[in-house]
C-alpha positions as CSV (number, residue, x, y, z in Angstrom):
1,M,0.4,-8.7,-25.4
2,A,1.5,-7.2,-21.8
3,R,5.3,-8.1,-21.2
4,T,5.6,-9.9,-18.2
5,P,7.2,-8.1,-15.1
6,H,10.5,-9.2,-14.4
7,L,11.7,-9.6,-11.0
8,L,14.9,-9.3,-9.4
9,I,14.9,-11.7,-6.0
10,V,18.3,-11.0,-3.8
11,D,19.0,-13.1,-0.7
12,D,21.6,-14.6,0.7
13,E,19.6,-17.9,2.0
14,A,19.0,-20.2,-0.9
15,A,16.2,-21.5,0.4
16,I,14.1,-18.2,0.5
17,A,15.8,-17.3,-2.8
18,S,14.1,-20.6,-4.2
19,M,10.8,-20.2,-2.1
20,L,10.6,-16.4,-3.8
21,D,11.2,-17.6,-7.1
22,D,8.5,-20.6,-6.8
23,Y,6.1,-18.4,-6.0
24,F,6.6,-15.1,-8.1
25,R,7.1,-17.7,-11.1
26,M,3.4,-19.2,-9.9
27,E,1.8,-15.8,-9.9
28,G,2.7,-15.2,-13.3
29,Y,5.9,-13.1,-13.3
30,H,9.5,-13.6,-14.6
31,A,12.1,-14.2,-11.6
32,T,16.1,-14.0,-11.7
33,V,17.8,-15.1,-8.7
34,A,20.8,-13.5,-7.0
35,T,22.3,-15.0,-3.7
36,S,24.8,-12.4,-3.1
37,G,24.9,-8.4,-3.7
38,E,27.7,-8.6,-6.2
39,D,25.8,-11.2,-8.3
40,A,22.7,-8.6,-8.2
41,L,24.8,-5.9,-9.5
42,A,26.0,-7.9,-12.3
43,I,22.6,-8.8,-13.0
44,A,21.5,-5.5,-13.0
45,R,24.4,-3.9,-15.3
46,A,23.2,-7.2,-17.8
47,N,20.1,-6.1,-18.0
48,R,20.0,-2.3,-18.2
49,G,18.4,-1.1,-21.2
50,G,18.4,-4.6,-22.5
51,A,14.8,-6.3,-23.9
52,D,13.9,-7.5,-20.5
53,P,14.5,-5.1,-18.1
54,L,13.9,-5.2,-14.6
55,D,11.1,-4.1,-13.4
56,L,11.1,-4.5,-9.5
57,V,13.8,-5.8,-6.7
58,L,13.2,-7.6,-3.8
59,L,16.3,-7.1,-1.6
60,D,17.7,-8.9,1.5
61,V,19.5,-6.1,3.8
62,N,21.6,-8.6,5.7
63,M,23.9,-10.4,3.2
64,P,27.7,-10.9,3.3
65,G,30.1,-8.8,1.2
66,L,28.1,-6.3,-0.2
67,D,25.0,-5.8,2.1
68,G,21.5,-5.0,1.3
69,F,21.9,-0.9,1.3
70,E,25.1,-0.9,-0.3
71,T,23.7,-3.1,-3.2
72,C,20.7,-0.8,-3.4
73,R,23.1,2.4,-3.8
74,L,24.8,0.7,-6.5
75,I,22.0,-0.5,-8.4
76,R,20.3,2.5,-8.3
77,E,22.7,4.5,-10.1
78,L,21.7,1.9,-13.0
79,L,18.1,1.4,-12.8
80,S,14.9,3.5,-11.4
81,C,12.5,0.4,-11.0
82,P,11.0,0.3,-7.2
83,I,13.4,-1.6,-4.7
84,I,11.7,-3.3,-1.5
85,F,13.9,-4.3,1.4
86,L,13.1,-7.5,2.9
87,T,14.5,-7.6,6.6
88,A,14.4,-8.4,10.3
89,R,15.6,-4.9,11.5
90,V,13.3,-2.7,12.4
91,E,15.4,0.4,14.0
92,D,14.5,3.8,12.7
93,A,18.5,4.1,11.8
94,D,18.1,1.0,9.3
95,Q,14.8,3.0,7.8
96,L,16.9,5.9,7.3
97,D,20.0,3.9,5.8
98,G,17.5,2.2,3.5
99,F,15.7,5.6,2.2
100,A,19.1,7.3,2.1
101,A,20.4,4.2,-0.5
102,G,17.1,4.8,-2.6
103,G,15.0,1.9,-1.8
104,D,11.3,2.5,-1.8
105,D,9.5,0.3,0.7
106,Y,10.3,-2.6,3.4
107,V,9.0,-6.1,3.9
108,L,9.8,-7.6,7.4
109,K,10.3,-11.0,7.5
110,P,8.7,-13.2,8.5
111,F,6.4,-12.1,6.0
112,S,3.3,-14.0,4.2
113,L,4.1,-14.5,0.3
114,Q,0.6,-13.0,-0.3
115,V,1.1,-9.7,1.5
116,L,4.6,-10.0,-0.4
117,G,2.7,-10.6,-3.6
118,S,0.1,-7.2,-2.7
119,R,3.1,-4.9,-2.1
120,V,4.9,-5.8,-5.3
121,K,1.6,-6.1,-7.3
122,A,0.9,-2.4,-5.9
123,H,4.3,-1.0,-6.9
124,L,4.1,-2.1,-10.3
125,A,0.8,-0.6,-10.7
126,R,2.3,2.6,-9.3
127,E,4.9,2.6,-12.0
128,S,2.4,2.2,-14.6
129,R,0.6,5.0,-13.6
130,R,3.8,7.5,-13.5
131,A,2.6,7.9,-17.1
132,D,-0.4,10.3,-16.0
133,D,2.1,12.8,-14.7
134,G,3.0,14.1,-17.9
135,N,-0.9,15.1,-18.2
136,Q,-0.1,18.2,-16.2
137,A,3.3,19.3,-17.2
138,R,4.9,21.8,-15.9
139,I,3.6,24.3,-12.8
140,R,5.8,27.3,-11.4
141,F,4.7,28.5,-7.8
142,E,5.5,31.5,-5.8
143,Q,8.9,31.7,-4.2
144,G,10.5,30.4,-7.6
145,I,9.9,26.8,-7.2
146,S,9.2,24.7,-10.7
147,I,7.8,21.1,-10.6
148,D,8.0,19.4,-14.4
149,F,5.8,16.5,-13.8
150,A,6.7,14.9,-17.4
151,A,10.3,15.2,-16.5
152,R,9.9,14.2,-12.6
153,T,12.3,17.2,-11.7
154,V,12.0,19.9,-9.2
155,E,14.0,23.2,-9.1
156,V,14.1,26.2,-6.6
157,E,15.4,29.6,-7.8
158,A,18.3,30.1,-5.3
159,P,19.4,33.7,-4.2
160,A,22.2,35.0,-6.4
161,E,24.9,37.1,-5.7
162,P,24.7,41.1,-5.5
163,G,24.2,41.8,-9.2
164,A,23.4,38.4,-10.4
165,A,20.6,36.8,-11.7
166,P,18.7,34.1,-9.5
167,R,19.9,30.6,-10.6
168,A,17.7,27.3,-10.9
169,V,19.1,24.5,-8.6
170,P,17.8,20.8,-9.1
171,L,16.5,19.1,-6.4
172,D,18.1,15.3,-6.1
173,L,14.8,13.8,-5.0
174,T,14.6,10.0,-5.0
175,R,11.6,8.3,-7.0
176,T,9.4,8.2,-3.6
177,E,9.9,11.5,-2.9
178,F,9.1,13.0,-5.9
179,D,6.0,11.3,-5.9
180,I,5.2,12.8,-2.9
181,V,6.0,16.4,-4.0
182,A,3.7,15.5,-7.2
183,L,0.8,14.1,-5.0
184,L,0.9,17.4,-2.4
185,S,2.0,20.2,-5.2
186,K,-0.5,19.1,-7.7
187,K,-3.7,20.1,-4.9
188,A,-2.0,22.6,-3.4
189,G,-3.7,23.8,0.1
190,R,-5.6,20.5,0.6
191,V,-4.4,18.3,3.5
192,Y,-3.4,14.7,3.4
193,D,-3.2,12.3,6.2
194,R,0.2,10.3,6.6
195,A,-2.1,7.0,5.7
196,F,-3.6,8.6,2.6
197,I,-0.1,9.6,1.3
198,Y,1.1,6.1,2.2
199,E,-1.5,4.5,0.3
200,Q,-1.3,6.6,-2.7
201,V,2.4,7.0,-3.0
202,W,3.1,3.2,-2.1
203,G,-0.2,1.8,-3.2
204,W,-0.6,-0.3,-0.2
205,S,-2.9,0.6,2.7
206,A,-1.1,-0.2,5.9
207,E,-1.5,1.1,9.6
208,G,1.9,1.9,11.3
209,D,3.6,3.1,8.5
210,S,3.5,6.8,9.2
211,S,7.0,7.1,10.4
212,I,7.7,6.0,6.5
213,V,6.0,9.2,5.3
214,R,7.2,11.1,7.8
215,E,10.9,10.4,7.3
216,H,10.7,10.5,3.7
217,I,9.2,14.2,4.2
218,R,11.9,15.4,6.5
219,R,14.4,14.6,3.7
220,I,12.5,16.4,1.3
221,R,12.4,19.6,3.3
222,K,15.8,18.9,4.0
223,K,16.6,19.1,0.1
224,F,14.7,22.1,-0.5
225,A,16.8,24.1,2.3
226,E,19.9,22.7,1.2
227,A,18.8,23.8,-2.2
228,G,18.1,27.5,-1.1
229,S,14.5,27.6,-1.3
230,S,13.4,30.6,0.8
231,V,10.3,28.6,2.1
232,D,9.1,25.2,3.5
233,P,6.7,24.5,0.6
234,I,5.2,20.9,3.0
235,E,3.3,22.7,6.3
236,T,2.3,20.3,9.3
237,V,-1.1,20.2,9.9
238,W,-0.8,19.0,13.5
239,G,-2.9,15.7,14.4
240,V,-3.7,15.6,10.8
241,G,-1.0,15.7,7.9
242,Y,0.6,17.6,5.6
243,R,-0.4,20.1,2.8
244,W,1.5,22.2,-0.1
245,G,1.5,25.6,0.9
246,V,2.7,27.4,-1.6
247,R,0.7,28.5,-4.7
């Protein structure tokens, strides 16, 4: 018998937290509610490695004390599950802060419960597909880029000092960033448009989310460069999308 997914709902507005709790319980989920970032962090610590681990976090951004971004950073140190921000803030800078904190997705307030439920279902389905990455264990590309799909790691062979051997530098990719790298690199040379990448990685088809894909790819490129990669492996095909350019 499959385990019931366990959601953590974090919102300082008790009415919203209760509404979400009621909805997801009716949909067959197990839900735990926190009304502050501090409470959410305590719940995450208590459930880490337990018999009923958290499978997904719904996290309000605007909270007193620990706001959603800082709460996300601290939870991400404990858990690897998807974190979806619930927010009325739509500025690009807020998206950057959220992704940098380790968030996976945004849902804007006010939202439809059915839409939010579909987004949650898509993220949980994405998690269940991750085991398939182990079927293609490891690939080494030219210019010293190595990807281990089972371990979900990426390494770059960085230039060494004269007379020394090159060293492998691991990239500190977020869960979503690795998923984008995995999608592109498994079909090197194939061009994917932003809508397809969003649908495959986030598990949700929606227009207007190309900026989310673009920002994640910008961050991936920056991390390759900072690790010492001699090439940018992700090529932009103008007017179309992106492809993995090394083989």
